[in-house]
N, C-alpha and C positions, 0 to 999 in steps of 0.2 A: 124063866130060864134059870137053871142052877149055875151058880158061880163055881169055877174050877177050884178044887181044894189046893192047899199049899203042896200037898204030896204030888198032885197031878202036874202042877207047874214045875216042881223040882224034877220030876221024871222027864218032862218036855225039854227042860234045859240040859239035862244030862245027855239025852238023845241027840240034841243039837250039837253039843260038844263032841260027842263020839262020832258023829257023822261029818264033822268038820264043816258045818254050814257056813256059807259066805259071810253071814252077819257076825257070827262068833269069830271066824278067822280074821275078819277086818278089825275087830275090837282088840285082839291079842297081837296082831302083826306089827312088827316082827319080834319074835321072841327067841330067835337064833340067827346065826350068820346067814348072809345071802350070797349066793354064788352068781358071779357075772361071767358068762361064757364069752370069751373073745375069740372068734373064729379066725384068728391071725397068729402068726409066729410072734414070739417075744422080740422086742426091740424096735418094731416099726411104729408108725403113726397111730394105728389102731390100738396097739398095746399101750402106748403112752397115754392116749385118751382114756382108756379103760381104767388104768391105775390112778390117774389123776382124779377123774370124776367119781370113781368108786370110793376112794378115800374121803372125798369131800361129802358124798352122800351118806357115808357111814356115820359121820358126826350127827347129821340130822336124824338118822334112823335109830341111833343108839345101838347098832349092831355092826359087826365087821362085814365088809363086802370083799369076798375072796375072789380073786381073778383066776380063771381057769382058761389057759390057752388051748384051743382045739382047732388048729389049722388044718387045711386040706381042701381040695376041690374048690378053690377060690372062695372059701368060706362056707361051703355047703355042709361039711362034716359037723362043724360046731353048731351051725344053725339047726340042723336036724336034731342034734343032741339036746339043744335048748327047747325046741318046740315039743319034743316028746317027754319033757320033764313034767312033773305034777304042776298043775296050774294054780299054785298057791302063793306065788310072789317070791318064793325062796330061790328061784332060778330066773335070771334075766339074761338078756342077749345084747351084745354090741351089734347094732345095725350099721351098715355103711352102704355106700353107693353100689358095692358089689353084691353082697348077700341079700340086701333088701331092696334092690331095684333091677340090677343087670342080670343076675343069674337066672331069673325066671324066664327071660327071653333067650338066654345063651344056652341053657341046658334043656334037653327034651324032658328030663325028669330030675330036677334038682333034689328031690326027696321031701319037699314041703311045698305047700301052697302059700304064696306070699300074702295073699289077702284073707285067707281063711285060718292060717295057723299061727300068725303073729299078731299080738295085741300091741299097738303102739303105746309107748309110755311117754317119751320126751325126745325132742330134737336137741341134741347137745351142742352142735356147732358145725361150722364148715371151714374148709381150707381152700387152697388153690393148688394147681400143679405148676411146676417151674420147668420150662423147657431148658434143659441143661446139656452142655456138651463137654467132652474131655478137653483139657488144655492143649493136648498134642494134636488136635484136629485142625488147628488154624482157623476155626470158625469163630466169628465174632458177632454174627447177626443171623436172623432167620433167612435173609436173602442169600447170604453166603452158604448157609446150610442147604437150602433148596438147590443152589447151583451145584454143590458137590453131589447132591442126590441125583441130579439129572446127568451129571458126568459119569457117575459110577454108582453103585448101590451102597447106601448107608444102612447100618443096622441100628435099630432102636430097641431098647429093652423095656420090659414091663415087669411088674410084680406078679403077673399071672394073666392068663387069658380072661378078658372081660373086666380087668381092673381099670380104674379110671385112666391110668397112664397108658394102657393099651388102647383104650377108646380114643384118647387124645391123638395118638399116632394115626389111628384109622380115620379120624375126622380130618386131620391135615391131609392125608392121602386123598380123601374124597373131595376136599375143596381145591386141591392143587393138581391132582392127577399124577403127582410125583410118587414113585415107588420106593419104599424102604423095607428092608427085611425086619420082621418082628421076631425078637428073641425073648420068650417068656421065661421068667425066673420064679423061684419059690420065695417070694418076698422081695422087698426093696434092697435089703442088705447085699445079697449076692449080685444084684444088678449094678449097684453102686461100685462094688469091688471090680467088676469087669469094665465099667465106665472109666474108672481110675486107671485100669490096666490097658485100656485101648481095645479090648475085645469087642465092645460096642462103642458107638460114637455119640448116640443121642439117647436122652432119657427124660420123659415128662414125669418127674416124680413129685409126690406130695411135699409141700414146703417143709413141714416139720422134720422129715427125715433127711432131706437133701440140703437144707439150709446150712448146717454146720460145715459141710464140705465147700460150699460157695463162700461162706464167710472166711474160711481158712485159705482161700485162694487155690484150692486143689481142683475145683471144677468151675466152669463158667456158665452163668445164667444169661440167656439171650431173650427170653420172653416169659411172661406169666399168663395164666389162663383165667384170671379173675375178671370181674366186671370193672375193677379198678386196680391200680398198682398196689403192690404189697408195701406196707410201711417198713418191712424189714429189707426190702429191695427197691428203694424209691427210684433208682435210675434204670430199672429194667422195665421196658414197655409191655403193655398188654398185647395179646394177639389181635384184639379188635383195633387197637391203635395202629397196628401194622397193616391194617386193611383186611383182616379176616373177620368179616361180620358174623356175629353169632357164635364165635369161638370162645365160649365161656364154659369152663369146666371147674366146678367147685366141689371136690370130694367132701362128703359130710358124714357125720356120726350121730347115732341116736341110740336109744335104749328101747328094746322091745321085751315082751313077755309071752309065755305060751298063751294061746287063745283060750278063753274060758277063765282066765284069772279074774277074780271078782273086781268090779269097778271100784269099790272102796279101797282095795289093795292097790290097784293101779294108781288111784289118786294119791295115796300115801307115798308111793314110789315117785310119782311125778313131783310132788311137793318137795321130797328130799333131794332129788337131783337138781331141781330148780334152785333150792336153797344153797346147794353146794356150788352151783355156777355163779351165784351172787356174791360169794366170798371174794373179796378184793384180791387176795393172794392167788386164788384159782384163776380168776379172770386175767390177771397179769401174766401168769404162767402160760395160759392158753394163747393169749395175744402175742407174747414174745416168741412162741413156737410157730406162729402163723395160723392159728385157729381162732375164728371169730365165734364167741359164745352165742347160742341161740336161746333155747328155753321155750316156755309156753306150755299149753295143754297138750294132751295126747292127740287132739285133732290136728294140731300143727304138723306133727310127724306123719300122721295118716295122709294128709293132703300132699306133703312133700314126697312121700313114697310113691303115690299115684303119679305125680307129675314126672318124677325121675324115671319111673318104669315106662311111661309112654314115650318119653324122649329117647332114651337109650335103646328101647326096643326097636324104634324106627331106624336108628343107625345100624344096629346089629343086622336087621333084615336087609337094609340097603347094601351093606358091605358083605353080606353073606358070611358073617362071623360065626364060627362054631367052636364049641369046646372040644378040644382034641382028647 
């Protein structure tokens, strides 16, 4: 057999570069900034996580990670934009309990296939929801809250239909039979404003965004939805402690990429985000905000997405929840 000439090898390499072959792409990646699409408004928990972990991963990648907020349709708009981007690793997506588990059961056509269009990269971390009431409600416990709900209708807010704080309210209604009006908002910020003003009385918000208002004594926390109490709120009981078995809701965050992104590129991204989360300053910031760092390989996020999809899909069907 004749050995290939140097000219033939050079032509082959040039064609590989021109075609953007996965092998060559993985060797040169990244050679320009990476875009992280956060399908949430600025200022909330998801935006906070995106900016913190994006900056940390940028150090390991040697390239800037630019955050692009693309909110709307409970995360569907930004998710669609991400999965339709070139599968080259230069566009990644903030995954959360909403866009990467709930929406595929909530919407008849979210615009993407959760298991076909998103390649898991890494599970970033998880938080809890805090059952919070306005100071002017006179409510100091879940028992008092349920009594008021039975006597007249209480309104609870959420950051959108299908958000974890919406599902928390629906789960409480399912377990107790108590009715509360659901008022969806476009993000946590407007809901908190109305909770402070008394337009709504109850809000199961993510700890990172509600914690400052609790610490400043503007709002009152009466329960948390974690498996254990929050270190930031050690005197606030869990819902399970109060007798609500299985009432564990832990909003989570991860990083995904468009399906078809080369495995070697996924692995580089995974290593960079894991490296970022291992920085002491990043871990400290996450924990102080109420987010427990996770990490691990892409398979950890893949398994978590499947588990959360199955769990919340069952609740959505049981409560007949639909995206309006």
